[in-house]
C-alpha positions in Angstrom: 134.7 129.9 57.8 137.2 127.1 58.2 136.3 124.7 55.4 133.4 124.6 52.9 132.1 121.8 50.8 129.8 122.0 47.8 126.9 119.7 48.6 124.3 120.5 45.9 123.8 122.3 42.7 120.3 123.6 41.8 119.5 124.4 38.2 116.5 126.2 36.9 115.3 128.6 34.1 117.1 131.6 35.8 120.5 129.9 36.2 122.4 127.8 38.6 122.8 128.1 42.4 125.4 126.2 44.5 124.8 125.1 48.1 127.8 124.9 50.4 128.1 123.4 53.9 130.7 125.0 56.1 131.9 124.6 59.7 132.0 127.6 62.0 134.1 127.2 65.2 132.4 128.6 68.3 133.9 130.2 71.4 133.2 127.1 73.5 135.4 125.0 71.2 132.6 123.3 69.4 131.8 123.5 65.7 128.5 124.6 64.1 127.5 123.6 60.6 125.9 126.3 58.5 124.8 126.5 54.8 125.3 129.1 52.1 123.7 129.6 48.7 125.8 131.2 46.0 123.9 132.6 43.1 125.2 135.1 40.5 128.0 136.1 42.9 125.8 136.8 45.9 126.1 134.7 49.1 123.0 133.9 51.2 123.6 132.2 54.6 121.2 129.8 56.4 121.2 127.7 59.5 119.7 124.6 57.8 120.1 122.7 54.6 116.3 122.9 54.0 116.2 126.7 54.2 119.2 126.9 51.8 117.6 124.5 49.3 114.3 126.4 49.3 116.1 129.7 48.7 118.2 128.1 45.9 115.0 126.9 44.2 113.5 130.3 44.5 116.5 132.1 43.1 116.9 129.8 40.0 113.1 129.6 39.4 112.9 125.9 39.9 109.5 126.3 41.5 108.2 128.0 38.3 109.1 125.0 36.2 106.3 123.0 37.8 103.6 125.5 37.2 
């Protein structure tokens, strides 16, 4: 991981999750962007922002608030 940026914070009844965007250099000298959700010290990696946000919502129970 070369550089990461906090791009979103998701709050819910089970706590707070942070979503980070980071650049990953590849062997062909390009850069890929990936996403990570950090919740209670655990890191979950995802290839897209949408997947990361869905997982963050699940982890903090944000979906449960609407029920």
